[in-house]
C-alpha positions as CSV (number, residue, x, y, z in Angstrom):
1,M,92.8,123.8,78.8
2,A,92.3,123.4,82.5
3,K,92.7,119.6,82.2
4,V,96.0,120.1,80.2
5,R,97.3,122.3,83.0
6,E,96.0,119.9,85.7
7,L,97.8,117.0,84.0
8,E,101.0,119.1,83.9
9,N,100.8,119.4,87.7
10,V,100.2,115.7,88.1
11,I,103.1,114.9,85.8
12,A,105.4,117.3,87.8
13,Q,104.3,115.6,91.0
14,L,104.9,112.1,89.6
15,A,108.3,113.1,88.4
16,S,109.2,114.4,91.8
17,V,108.1,111.1,93.4
18,R,110.1,109.2,90.8
19,D,113.2,111.2,91.5
20,S,112.8,110.5,95.2
21,V,112.4,106.9,94.6
22,R,115.5,106.9,92.4
23,D,117.5,108.8,95.2
24,V,116.9,105.9,97.6
25,S,120.1,103.8,97.7
26,I,118.6,100.3,98.3
27,N,122.1,98.7,98.2
28,A,123.0,100.7,101.4
29,Y,120.4,98.8,103.2
30,K,121.9,95.5,102.1
31,D,125.3,96.3,103.3
32,A,123.9,97.6,106.6
33,G,121.5,94.7,107.2
34,S,123.6,91.8,106.0
35,A,126.3,92.4,108.6
36,L,123.7,91.9,111.3
37,W,122.7,88.4,110.2
38,A,124.4,85.1,110.0
39,G,123.6,81.6,108.6
40,Q,120.0,80.9,107.8
41,K,118.9,84.3,109.1
42,R,121.2,85.9,106.6
43,D,119.8,83.8,103.8
44,R,116.2,84.9,104.8
45,F,117.5,88.5,105.0
46,T,119.0,88.3,101.5
47,E,115.8,86.7,100.0
48,R,113.7,89.4,101.4
49,F,116.1,92.1,100.5
50,D,116.1,90.9,96.9
51,T,112.3,90.9,96.9
52,A,112.4,94.5,98.1
53,K,115.0,95.5,95.6
54,S,112.8,94.1,92.8
55,S,109.8,96.0,94.1
56,H,111.8,99.2,94.3
57,A,112.8,98.9,90.6
58,R,109.2,98.1,89.5
59,I,107.9,101.2,91.4
60,S,110.3,103.5,89.4
61,E,109.1,101.8,86.2
62,Q,105.4,102.1,87.1
63,I,105.8,105.8,87.9
64,G,107.6,106.4,84.6
65,Q,104.7,104.6,82.8
66,A,102.1,106.8,84.7
67,I,104.0,109.9,83.5
68,S,103.9,108.5,79.9
69,D,100.2,107.9,80.1
70,C,99.6,111.3,81.4
71,K,101.6,113.0,78.7
72,S,99.7,111.0,76.1
73,R,96.4,112.0,77.6
74,Q,97.6,115.6,77.8
75,R,98.6,115.6,74.1
76,S,95.2,114.2,73.1
77,L,93.4,116.8,75.1
78,A,95.6,119.6,73.7
79,F,95.1,118.6,70.1
80,S,91.3,118.2,70.6
81,I,91.1,122.0,71.1
82,N,89.9,123.4,67.8
83,P,92.5,125.8,66.6
84,L,90.0,127.6,64.3
85,E,87.6,128.4,67.2
86,H,90.2,128.9,69.9
87,P,93.6,129.6,68.3
88,S,95.2,131.1,71.5
89,L,94.0,128.3,73.8
90,S,95.0,125.7,71.2
91,A,98.5,127.1,70.8
92,Q,99.0,127.3,74.6
93,A,97.7,123.8,75.3
94,I,99.9,122.3,72.6
95,T,102.9,124.2,73.8
96,I,102.3,122.8,77.4
97,A,101.7,119.3,76.1
98,L,104.8,119.1,73.9
99,N,107.2,120.4,76.6
């Protein structure tokens, strides 16, 4: 049960980080930065910006995958508690894992 709760805290923290990453408006940096550059420097800025934008998108996806992995592990742990031996703990763990 302690591991189920611990994973719930990890999931909440990961969700908070994912939300913060999503709140970053990466395109605002493009508009601000591209005005400062001209010619080849602008091309270099654009290439590096595109790389950063791609990395930003992957970060959000990776955090989402980590959340999914934690939820899966949490469900496995919850359903591994024997409901005949520990009915209350089993019910609590399953309730947490399924929310």
